[in-house]
N, C-alpha and C positions, 0 to 999 in steps of 0.2 A: 310639656315635655319634662321628663325627670332629669336628674343630674348626669346620668350616664348617656343621655341623648338618644335612647332607644325609642322613646315615644310611649313606652309602657307605663301605666300607672303603677305605683309601688305595690298596691294590693294584688296585682297580677303576677308579681315576681315569684318564680318557683324556687324556693329556698330548700336546701337539703334538710331532712329531718335530723334530729339531734344524734340518733344512733349512727346513721350513715356518715354524718359530719365527724363524729368521734372516731369512727373506723378509718376514715380518710386521713384525719390528723395523725392517727397512730401509724399509718403507713408512711407518711412523710417524716414522722419522727424517727422511724427505723432507718431512714436515709440521711439522718442528720450527723452521722459519724463518717469521717473520711476513710477510715479503714473498711467499714462496711461497704461504702461506695466502691472502693478499690476491689474488694472481693467480688462484688456484683460485676464490675468491669471485667475482671478476669473470667468469670463464669459466662459472661456474654460472648466470650470467644469459644467456649466449649466446656464440657464436663471436666472436673479436676478433683483430686483427692486433697485432703488437708495439708499434707506435706508439700505438694506442688503449689497450693495456694499460699502457704506460708513463705515459700521461696519467692514466688512472683510478687507478692504484696510487701514482703520485707518485714513481717511480724512473726512472733512465735507461733508454733502449732497450737499451743493452748489458747492463745488470743484468737486465732482463726476459729478454733472449735467453739469458743465462747460466742463469737459473733455469728457463726453459722447456726448455733442453737436459737438465737433470737430471730435470725432471718427465716429459719424453718417455722418457728411459731407464727410468724407473720405471713407464712405461705409465699415467701419471696424466692426461696430455694427449696429443692427437693433432694433427697438422698437415695442412693442406690448402692446396695452392698454387693461386692464381688470379691469372694474369698475373704481375706482379712482387711481389705480396703473398702472404704466407703467413698463413693464418688458423688460429688455435688454438681447440680446444674440449676439454672434458673427454672422456676416453677412452671412458667408458661410464657407464651409470646407477649402477653400483656406487660410482664415485668421487663422484657427486653425493650418493648416499645416505650414504656415509661422511662427507662434508663436513657434510651436514645433521645427522647424528646427533651429530657432535662439537660443532657449533654449538649444538644443543639442550642438550647436556650442560653446556656452559659458561654458557649463558644461564639455565638452570633448575636447575643443580646447586649 
């Protein structure tokens, strides 16, 4: 029996390939800033524009825009333009699930 107690031999362990592991690490790195996490928390409640996010999160609009740029590059949020406003939302249900699982872990762990 191996150290984890699963009964599997080490040679049978299915380890992530390097590219997938690097992409997952980059995803978690994107969540390593409390302002970005608070932005995601606000967007988990629904779509918002930069000004509203800045007000809710308590940081400047330029800081929110900076964080949103990175979150968009990581495909964690998406943008929708309406008139002169750009509205942001979580990219998909996976992001909401990831956020909720992490939150459950820190609240109950």
